[in-house]
C-alpha positions as CSV (number, residue, x, y, z in Angstrom):
1,M,-14.4,-13.9,-5.9
2,A,-18.3,-14.2,-6.9
3,H,-18.9,-10.3,-5.6
4,V,-16.1,-9.5,-8.6
5,C,-17.7,-12.0,-11.0
6,T,-21.5,-10.1,-10.5
7,L,-19.7,-6.8,-10.9
8,F,-17.7,-8.1,-14.0
9,L,-20.9,-8.9,-14.9
10,T,-23.2,-5.9,-14.6
11,L,-20.1,-3.7,-15.8
12,F,-20.1,-6.3,-19.4
13,L,-23.8,-5.6,-19.6
14,L,-24.2,-1.9,-18.8
15,S,-21.4,-1.1,-21.8
16,G,-23.8,-1.5,-24.2
17,C,-24.4,1.9,-22.9
18,A,-20.8,2.6,-24.6
19,D,-20.5,5.0,-27.6
20,S,-21.2,3.5,-30.3
21,V,-21.1,6.4,-32.9
22,D,-20.9,6.3,-37.0
23,P,-17.6,8.4,-36.9
24,A,-19.1,10.5,-40.1
25,S,-22.1,11.8,-38.0
26,V,-20.1,12.9,-34.9
27,Q,-20.5,16.4,-36.3
28,N,-23.9,16.7,-36.2
29,L,-24.0,15.2,-32.6
30,E,-24.8,17.3,-29.2
31,P,-21.8,17.0,-27.1
32,V,-21.9,15.1,-23.8
33,G,-20.5,16.6,-20.5
34,F,-20.0,15.5,-17.4
35,W,-21.9,12.5,-16.4
36,Y,-21.7,10.8,-19.9
37,G,-18.0,11.4,-18.9
38,L,-18.4,9.8,-15.4
39,W,-20.0,6.7,-16.8
40,H,-17.8,6.0,-19.8
41,G,-14.7,6.4,-17.0
42,L,-16.8,3.6,-15.2
43,I,-17.2,1.5,-17.8
44,L,-13.8,2.0,-19.5
45,A,-12.3,-1.6,-18.9
46,V,-15.3,-3.2,-20.4
47,A,-16.0,-1.0,-23.3
48,F,-12.1,-1.2,-24.3
49,I,-12.5,-4.7,-24.6
50,V,-15.5,-4.7,-26.8
51,S,-14.0,-1.8,-29.0
52,L,-11.5,-4.5,-29.6
53,F,-14.3,-6.4,-31.3
54,D,-16.4,-3.9,-32.5
55,D,-15.2,-0.8,-34.2
56,T,-18.3,1.2,-34.1
57,V,-17.5,1.0,-29.7
58,A,-15.2,4.0,-28.5
59,V,-14.0,4.1,-25.0
60,Y,-14.2,8.0,-25.0
61,A,-16.7,10.4,-26.3
62,V,-14.8,12.4,-29.0
63,Y,-17.7,14.9,-29.3
64,N,-17.6,15.7,-25.2
65,S,-18.2,19.4,-24.4
66,G,-14.3,19.5,-22.7
67,G,-13.1,19.8,-19.3
68,W,-16.2,18.8,-17.5
69,Y,-16.2,15.5,-19.6
70,D,-13.0,14.7,-18.8
71,F,-13.2,15.5,-15.0
72,G,-16.2,13.0,-14.9
73,F,-14.1,10.7,-17.2
74,L,-11.3,10.6,-14.6
75,I,-14.0,10.3,-11.9
76,G,-15.4,7.7,-12.9
77,V,-11.8,5.7,-13.9
78,M,-10.6,6.6,-10.4
79,M,-13.7,5.1,-9.2
80,V,-12.9,1.7,-10.9
81,F,-9.5,1.1,-10.4
82,G,-9.1,2.8,-7.0
83,G,-8.3,6.0,-7.3
84,G,-4.5,5.6,-5.4
85,T,-6.2,3.9,-2.5
86,H,-3.9,1.2,-3.0
87,V,-0.7,3.7,-2.3
88,K,-2.7,4.7,0.8
89,K,-3.2,1.0,1.7
90,K,0.2,0.1,1.1
91,S,2.0,2.9,3.0
92,E,-0.3,2.1,5.8
93,M,0.8,-1.8,6.0
94,Q,4.4,-0.4,5.6
95,K,4.1,1.9,8.9
96,R,2.4,-0.8,10.3
97,R,5.3,-2.9,9.6
98,E,7.9,-0.4,10.8
99,K,6.0,0.0,14.2
100,E,5.8,-3.6,14.5
101,W,9.7,-4.0,14.3
102,H,10.0,-0.8,16.3
103,D,8.4,-2.3,19.2
104,I,10.1,-5.7,19.2
105,G,13.4,-3.7,18.8
106,T,12.2,-1.5,22.0
107,K,11.5,-5.1,24.1
108,V,14.4,-6.6,22.5
109,E,16.8,-4.0,23.4
110,A,15.1,-3.5,26.9
111,K,15.7,-7.2,28.2
112,V,19.0,-7.1,26.9
113,M,19.7,-4.0,28.8
114,R,18.5,-6.2,32.0
115,N,20.2,-9.3,31.1
116,L,23.3,-7.1,30.7
117,K,22.8,-5.8,34.2
118,A,21.9,-8.9,36.2
119,W,25.3,-10.5,34.6
120,A,27.1,-7.6,35.4
121,D,26.0,-7.5,39.2
122,D,26.1,-11.2,39.5
123,E,29.6,-11.0,40.3
124,Q,29.8,-8.0,42.5
125,G,26.2,-8.1,43.8
126,P,23.5,-5.4,42.6
127,K,24.8,-1.5,43.5
128,E,21.6,1.5,43.3
129,G,22.2,4.1,40.9
130,D,24.6,1.8,38.5
131,D,25.1,3.5,34.8
132,W,25.8,1.8,31.9
133,Q,29.2,3.2,31.6
134,E,29.6,0.7,35.0
135,I,27.6,-1.9,34.2
136,A,29.6,-1.9,30.7
137,Q,32.7,-2.2,33.0
138,K,31.8,-5.1,34.9
139,A,30.7,-6.7,32.0
140,E,33.8,-6.5,30.5
141,A,35.9,-7.8,33.5
142,K,33.7,-10.4,33.6
143,L,33.8,-11.6,30.0
144,K,37.7,-11.3,30.2
145,R,38.0,-14.0,33.2
146,K,35.2,-16.0,31.5
147,I,37.4,-16.1,28.2
148,R,40.6,-16.8,29.7
149,E,39.2,-19.3,32.1
150,W,37.5,-20.9,28.8
151,A,41.1,-20.5,27.2
152,E,43.4,-22.0,30.0
153,S,41.1,-25.0,30.6
154,E,42.5,-26.6,27.3
C-alpha cells in the first residue's frame, strides 16, 4: 500500500508538468512529439483529476505532431494501466485452475477404477487380462445381488 501511495504522490507532484496552455495561444506553440506523448500518457490519471479543477490543464496536447505523439501517449497509458497484462494474468490463472481440476479428475478416475476392479474381483478373485467390459459385468452382477439381499432383508 505504501508503494501505491508513494507512486500516486510522485505522479501527483509531477503532474505539474501536464499541459497548461492558454487556448488562444495554441497556434503559436511548437508541436510536441513522441516523448511528450509518452509523458502525457504516464500522467493521464493525475492530469485528468487536476483538469477537473483547473481549466488550463489538459490531459492531451492538442498542438501535437500527430501519429508519433499519439503513439507515445498510448504507450504511456498502457504502462500505467497495465497494457492488457491483467487479461494475460486472468488467462494464466484460468489455465492453472483448469489444469488443477483436470489433475484431480484424473486421480479420482484412477481411484474409482482401482476400487471398482477390486470390488468386482473380490467375488471371483482377480484374473489377469480382465478388461473393463468384464469388470462392468462383474460389478453389475454383484450390485444386483447386493440390492436383492438388501430388499429381501426387510
